[in-house]
N, C-alpha and C positions, 0 to 999 in steps of 0.2 A: 358120701352122699352130699349133694349140692343143696344148700338152703337158699331160697330166693327171698330177698328183702327189698322192700320198696324204698328207694332213696328219694328224699325230698330236699329241696334247696330253697332258701329264702330268696326273695326277689331283689335283694340289694346286689348291685354290681360292684366289681372291684373298681375303685376310682382310677380314672385315666390320668396320666401325668399332664402337667401344664405344658403348653407349647413352648418350644425352645426360645423363640424371640422374646416372649414375655419373661422367661426366667433371666435371660441376659439383660433385659431392661431393668429388672429388679436388682440384678447384680451390679449394674452400672450405678444406679441411684443409691443403693445401699452401701456399696463400697466407698463411694464418694463421701457419704455422710459419716460412715464409721471412721474413715481415715481422718476426716476433719475433726472428729471428736477425740479419737484415741491417739493420734500421732504426737501431740505434745507430751504424752507420757512415755513415748519411745516406740521404736519400730517393733519391739518384741510384743508389747501389748496390742499393737495394731495388727500384727500377724495372728495372734491368738483370736482376737475379735473377728478378723476376716475369715479365719478358718472355721470358726463356729458359724458364721454367717453363710459360708459356702456349704457347710454341712446341712444347715437349715434349708437352704435353697435346693439342695439335693433331695430332700424329702419329697418334694413335689415335682421333680424334674425327670426327664429321660436321661439315659446314660450319655447320649450325644451332647447334652448341654454341659457336662462336667468340664471338659477342657476349656470351653469358652468362658465359663464362670470363673475358673481358676485364673485364666489369663487376665480377665477384666479386674479381678481383685488384686492381682499382682501389679498390674499397670498403675492402679491408684496407690498401692503401697510403695512401689518403687518411685513413682513420680512425685508423690506428695508426703510420704511417710518418712523419708530420709532426706537429709540435707544434700545438696541444694534442692529446695522445693521447685517443682515444675520442670525438672530435667531428668530424663530417663537415662539410667546407667545400667551396666551389666557387670556385676562382680561375681564371677564364675560360681564358686561354691555356695555363696550366700543366696544368690538368686535362684540357683537350681534347687536348693533346699526349700526356699520359700514357695516356689512353684510346685514342688513335690508335696509340700504340706497342704497347700490349697487344693490341689488336684485330689489328693487322698481324702481330704475332708468332704469334697463334693461327691466323690464316688462312694464313700462310706455312707453318706446320707441317702443316696439313691439306693444302695444295696439294702440298707435298713428298711426303707420304705417298701421295697419289693418283698422282703421277707415278711414284714408285718402284714402286707396285703395278701400274700399267698397263704399265710397261716389263717387269716380271717376267712378267706374264701374256702379253705379246706375245712374249717370248723363249721361253716354254714351247711355243708353237705353232710348230713347225719342220717343214720338209719331211722326209720319211722319210730316214733316214741312208743307205739303199741308193742313193738317187738322187744323192747328192753326188759 
């Protein structure tokens, strides 16, 4: 037997992600500031700080913003976080690892935001309270 229930939903919409150029602008400014503050303590601490920052930016961004966010953070880390400052270099394994960490953090933040938003949207759609 089929039982019909009325489904209601609240009027709150799922938040839409921030525009990619705005996320990249925040990545540019934030990475510059973080590297300036954290690089005297060493590149490892700067990498951890930038990874957390990339994950935080991922919470409000689209998936397409993740690669650009990771590259911008890596450029500041590579250019100003390791000696000689102001000179970009490529040290195969190290820089590949750094780019991978930054990209993984940005994607993880975006995935986490999408899961949280999807769960919230799912919970908003509930059977009518009178049928419980």
